[in-house]
N, C-alpha and C positions, 0 to 999 in steps of 0.2 A: 085489873080487868078480868072479867069472867070469860070463860071459854065458850066458844060456840058449841052447839050440840054435836056436830061432826067431830070436833076436837075432844069433847068430853068422851065420846064413844071411843075414839082412838086411844085416849089415855086409859080408859077402863079396859079396853082390849089388851093393851100392852101390859098393864098390871095383872090382868087375869092370866096371860101367857107366862109372865114371870113367876106367878104363884104356882102354876102348874109345873114349871121347870123345877122350882124349889122343892116341891113335895115329891116329884119324881126322883130327884137327886137324893132326898132323904131316904126314900124307899130303897134306892140302889145301895146306899151305904148300909142299911139294915141287912140286906141280902148279902152284901160283901162281908159283913161281920160273921154271918152264918157260914159262909163259904170258908172263911179263914178258920173258924172254929172246927170246921169239918176237915181241915187240912189242905184245902184247895187255895193255896196262896196265889197262884197265877190267875185263877178266875177272880179272886177277890181284888187283886190289883187292877185287873181289866175293868171291873165294875167301878172301882174308885176313880179311875181315869175318866170314865164316862160321866160319873157323878160330878167330878170337878169341871168338866166341859159344860155340863148343864148349868152349874153355878156361874160360870163365866157368862154364859148366854143370858141367864137371869139378871145378872148385874147390868148387862148392856140394855136389856129391855126396861129395867127400872130407870136407868139413866135417860133412855128415850122418853119414858113417861114423864119424867121431871122436865125434860126439854119441851114437851107438849104443854105442860102446865105453865111454863114460863114463856110460852109463845115462840120459842126458838124453832120448834117444829110445828107446822100448821098443815092440817088436812085441807087440800084444795077442794073446792066445790066441784062436784061431778054432775054432769047433766045426765039425767036418766030418761 
């Protein structure tokens, strides 16, 4: 069964948000490595914790997008 346009948009939005979180996490890991190389272990560890939290949120959004695809989550029609 194909998705309705609102559900296609919801799935795309969820996947876009997940991708943004993924690349933000990657960027934070790169910065954390630089901090670690500069001797700032505490700062590096703090950034890694944030990056891991972003990864968890990304995984959830990807899961929600999969649920939209399988029609377990459906965007309700809104009256404008």
